[in-house]
C-alpha positions in Angstrom: -0.7 -25.7 6.6 -0.6 -29.8 7.0 -0.2 -29.2 10.8 -3.6 -26.6 11.3 -5.7 -28.8 9.4 -4.9 -31.9 12.1 -5.1 -29.5 14.6 -8.5 -28.4 13.6 -9.8 -32.1 13.2 -9.6 -32.3 9.2 -7.7 -34.6 6.9 -5.8 -34.0 3.8 -8.3 -35.1 1.4 -9.2 -33.7 -2.1 -10.5 -30.4 -1.9 -10.1 -29.9 2.2 -9.1 -26.4 1.3 -10.0 -24.2 -1.0 -7.5 -21.6 -1.9 -9.1 -18.3 -3.3 -6.8 -16.6 -6.0 -7.3 -13.3 -7.0 -7.0 -13.3 -10.7 -9.5 -11.4 -12.7 -11.4 -12.1 -16.2 -8.6 -10.1 -18.4 -5.8 -12.6 -17.0 -7.6 -15.7 -17.3 -4.5 -17.7 -18.8 -2.9 -17.5 -15.1 -5.4 -19.8 -14.0 -4.2 -23.3 -12.7 -5.2 -26.4 -10.5 -2.8 -26.7 -7.4 -0.3 -28.7 -7.1 -1.2 -30.2 -4.0 -3.7 -32.9 -3.6 -5.7 -31.6 -0.8 -5.9 -27.7 -2.3 -8.4 -26.8 -4.6 -8.2 -23.3 -6.5 -10.8 -21.1 -6.9 -11.0 -17.7 -9.3 -14.0 -15.8 -7.8 -13.7 -12.9 -10.0 -13.2 -15.3 -13.1 -16.5 -16.8 -11.7 -18.1 -13.4 -11.4 -16.8 -12.0 -14.8 -15.1 -9.4 -13.2 -12.3 -7.7 -14.9 -9.0 -5.5 -13.5 -11.6 -2.8 -14.6 -14.5 -4.1 -12.6 -12.6 -4.5 -9.9 -11.2 -0.8 -9.8 -15.1 0.5 -10.0 -16.0 -1.4 -7.4 -13.4 -0.2 -5.0 -14.0 3.5 -6.0 -18.0 2.5 -5.3 -16.8 1.6 -1.9 -14.9 4.6 -1.2 -11.6 2.1 -1.5 -8.2 3.4 -3.3 -7.4 1.3 -5.9 -4.4 -0.5 -5.7 -1.3 -0.9 -8.1 -0.8 -3.7 -10.2 0.9 -6.1 -8.5 3.9 -8.2 -10.4 7.1 -9.6 -8.9 9.9 -7.1 -9.2 11.8 -9.2 -11.4 9.0 -10.1 -13.7 9.9 -10.2 -17.6 7.2 -8.9 -18.8 7.3 -5.4 -17.5 7.1 -2.1 -19.4 10.0 -0.1 -20.4 8.5 2.9 -17.9 7.7 0.0 -15.0 11.6 -0.9 -15.2 12.9 2.6 -15.0 10.0 3.4 -11.9 11.4 0.8 -10.6 14.9 1.8 -11.2 14.2 5.1 -9.9 12.4 4.4 -6.7 15.6 2.5 -5.9 16.0 0.1 -2.5 15.0 -3.1 -1.8 13.1 -3.8 -5.1 15.3 -2.5 -7.8 18.4 -4.5 -5.4 16.4 -7.9 -5.5 15.2 -7.4 -9.2 19.2 -6.9 -10.5 19.9 -9.9 -7.9 17.5 -12.4 -9.6 19.1 -11.3 -12.9 22.4 -12.1 -12.0 21.6 -15.6 -10.5 19.8 -16.6 -13.4 22.4 -15.8 -16.1 23.7 -19.3 -16.3 20.6 -21.5 -15.1 20.1 -23.2 -18.8 23.5 -23.6 -20.3 24.3 -23.1 -23.4 21.7 -20.5 -23.0 22.5 -17.2 -20.8 19.0 -16.2 -19.2 17.7 -12.2 -18.8 14.8 -10.7 -17.1 15.1 -7.5 -19.5 13.6 -8.5 -23.3 17.2 -6.9 -24.5 18.9 -10.0 -23.4 21.3 -7.7 -21.6 21.8 -7.3 -17.7 19.1 -5.4 -16.3 21.9 -2.9 -14.8 22.5 -2.1 -18.5 19.3 -2.4 -20.0 17.2 0.0 -18.0 18.2 3.8 -18.1 16.9 6.4 -16.8 18.1 10.5 -17.1 19.4 10.2 -13.5 22.1 7.9 -14.6 23.8 10.8 -16.4 23.0 13.4 -13.3 19.9 15.2 -15.3 16.0 14.9 -13.6 13.3 15.1 -16.6 10.0 16.2 -15.2 6.7 15.3 -17.2 4.2 17.8 -18.3 2.0 15.9 -15.6 4.1 16.0 -12.3 2.1 17.9 -9.8 -0.1 20.6 -11.0 1.1 20.2 -14.8 1.9 23.0 -17.2 -0.6 25.9 -17.1 0.8 28.1 -19.8 -1.7 26.6 -22.3 1.2 26.6 -25.3 1.2 23.0 -26.0 -3.0 23.1 -26.0 -3.2 20.5 -23.5 
């Protein structure tokens, strides 16, 4: 970044770069100042008082798809369902989450750290029916149940 500033004839000084952050009003507590003197973080969604729901409505009005909520694959604040879905999908994301969980274990002795709130290794904490050879569908998969027996 510094070389690019110089290439454009700009100097590193307070506010030389504005970094637009995609944090919405309902996540205002994540806002923070840049730790780089010449970068100023701006939060246009917060400035426009837009929540995640407002953003989804804007995208819909403009014929654009609503992206899934973003988070690091090893974020400790995921719901049980999100952890299960990550495991069910498998692949690189699940492997990365397992690796990060293992790597942080002994970073702050005498405490063992875990990404899952159960304070056990992620591989043990997250269970899905497929672990035991079962599969489970929900009544909302595909077209869903049309029998009407449950009155839904």
